[in-house]
C-alpha positions in Angstrom: 113.2 32.1 180.0 112.9 29.1 182.4 110.8 26.1 181.5 109.8 23.4 183.8 111.1 19.4 183.3 107.9 18.4 181.5 108.6 21.3 178.9 112.0 20.8 178.4 111.9 16.7 178.1 109.2 17.6 175.3 111.0 20.2 172.8 114.4 18.0 174.0 113.4 14.5 173.2 114.8 13.4 176.5 112.7 11.7 179.2 112.1 13.1 182.6 113.9 10.3 183.9 117.2 10.4 181.7 117.3 14.4 183.2 116.8 13.6 186.3 119.6 10.7 186.0 121.9 13.1 184.2 121.8 15.8 186.8 122.1 13.7 189.6 125.3 11.9 187.9 126.7 15.5 187.5 126.3 15.4 183.8 123.8 18.0 183.3 124.8 20.8 185.4 123.6 24.2 186.6 119.7 22.8 186.3 118.0 25.6 188.7 115.3 25.3 191.1 112.6 27.6 191.7 111.0 28.6 195.0 109.2 25.4 195.0 112.0 23.2 194.6 111.0 22.4 191.0 114.1 22.1 188.8 113.6 25.3 185.9 115.6 25.0 182.6 117.4 27.5 180.2 118.8 28.4 177.4 122.5 26.9 178.8 120.6 23.9 179.8 119.1 23.5 176.3 123.0 23.6 174.9 124.2 21.3 177.5 121.8 19.0 176.4 122.2 19.0 172.8 126.2 18.5 173.2 125.4 15.5 175.9 123.2 13.9 173.1 125.7 14.8 170.6 128.4 12.9 172.6 126.0 9.8 173.7 125.2 9.1 169.9 129.1 9.3 169.0 130.0 6.7 171.3 131.3 8.8 174.1 130.9 6.9 177.8 128.8 8.6 180.3 131.9 8.6 182.6 133.7 10.7 180.0 131.0 13.2 179.5 130.6 13.4 183.3 134.3 14.0 183.5 134.1 16.7 180.8 131.1 18.2 183.2 133.4 18.3 186.0 136.2 19.9 184.0 134.3 22.6 182.5 132.8 23.5 186.3 136.6 23.9 187.2 136.6 26.6 184.7 139.3 28.0 182.1 142.2 26.5 183.8 140.6 22.9 182.3 140.7 24.2 178.5 143.2 22.2 177.3 142.0 19.3 179.0 138.6 19.6 177.6 140.0 20.2 174.3 142.0 17.1 174.2 139.1 14.9 175.5 137.1 16.5 172.2 140.1 15.8 169.9 140.1 12.0 170.9 136.4 11.7 170.7 136.6 13.4 167.5 138.7 10.9 166.0 136.6 7.9 167.4 133.9 9.4 165.9 135.3 9.9 162.4 136.7 6.0 162.5 133.3 5.2 163.5 132.0 7.3 160.4 134.6 5.9 158.0 133.3 2.7 159.0 129.7 3.4 158.7 130.4 4.6 155.1 132.2 1.2 154.2 129.3 -0.7 155.5 127.2 1.4 153.3 128.9 0.8 150.2 128.4 -2.9 150.5 124.9 -2.5 151.0 124.4 -0.2 148.0 126.3 -2.8 145.9 123.9 -5.3 147.0 121.1 -3.2 145.7 122.6 -2.5 142.4 123.1 -6.1 142.2 119.7 -6.6 142.8 118.7 -3.6 140.4 120.7 -6.0 137.6 119.2 -9.1 138.5 115.2 -7.7 138.7 116.0 -6.7 135.1 117.5 -9.9 133.6 115.5 -12.6 135.6 112.0 -13.4 134.2 109.6 -13.7 137.0 106.6 -16.1 136.4 
């Protein structure tokens, strides 16, 4: 199954501009072109873009994602280095999640206070 950039953008929620940028920067490797020179996307591209989205949304800089893609293209000899990158990023993402959960606890505490206040305060 090969689809156009327009359809790929629609299905992934990533703009055509961003897809072109990612390809140009070497972050989204393996984008093929048809005989007319138009980009065509396949299942491998879906896997890559969802992986990129996961890394970006958990705070990995584009430069690190680019480094990962470069290592991937070099083949199996870089598995250990890629694994180490993922372990380090996982640790950072877990730390972020811990912080978010602490913030959420504070928000929930404030909401609980408001629940109590609404029950005890008489409104005119």
